[in-house]
N, C-alpha and C positions, 0 to 999 in steps of 0.2 A: 615652462613657468609653473604649471600646476605641481610638478614634482618638488620644486623649491618651496612652494607655499605649503605643501603638505608636510615637508620636513620641518619647516618653521613651526607649524602647528603642533607637531609631535614634541618639539623642544619646549614650546610654551606649555604644553600639557604637562610635561615632566616638571617644569619649573613650578607650575601651579600646584601639582601634587605635593611637591616638596614643601612649598609654602603652607599648604593646608596641614601637612603633618607637623610642621614647625609650630603653627598656631595652636594645634591641639596639645603638643608637648609643653609649650610655654604656658598655656592655660592651666594644664595640670600642675605645673610647678607653682604658678601664682595661687591656685586654689589651695594647694597643700601648705604653702607658706602662710597664706591668709588664715587657714584653720589653726595652724600652730601658734600664730601670734594673735589670735582672736581679732583679726582684722576683716570685718564683714565686707568692706569695700573691695579688698583684694580678692576675697573669695568670689564675689560677684563678677569682678573683672576676669578672673580665671575661668569661671563657668561660661561667660560670654565669649571669651576667646576660643574655648574648646568648641562651642556651638558654631562659631564662625568657621573654624577649621573643618568641622564635620560637614557643614553645608557646602563649603568649597570643594571638599573631596567628593561629595555626591554629584556636584555639578560636573566635575571632571569625569566621573564614572559614566554619566549620561552622555557627555561628549564622546567618550571612547566607544560607547555602544553605537552611536550613529556613524562613527568612522568605519565600522566593520561592514 
């Protein structure tokens, strides 16, 4: 059973890493569009989304460190 659980965790970890990268990329796009259109709210949303992605990526890095 532990083999299956570990495999599931690796899959979840990969999914979380992809989600974190997507959040960072989406945030960058929002921030850029916000700056181009002088939309401060969109700039702030973009920065927040990038920060969320960065934090989630770090959490996954820490999880990976404990798996080794």
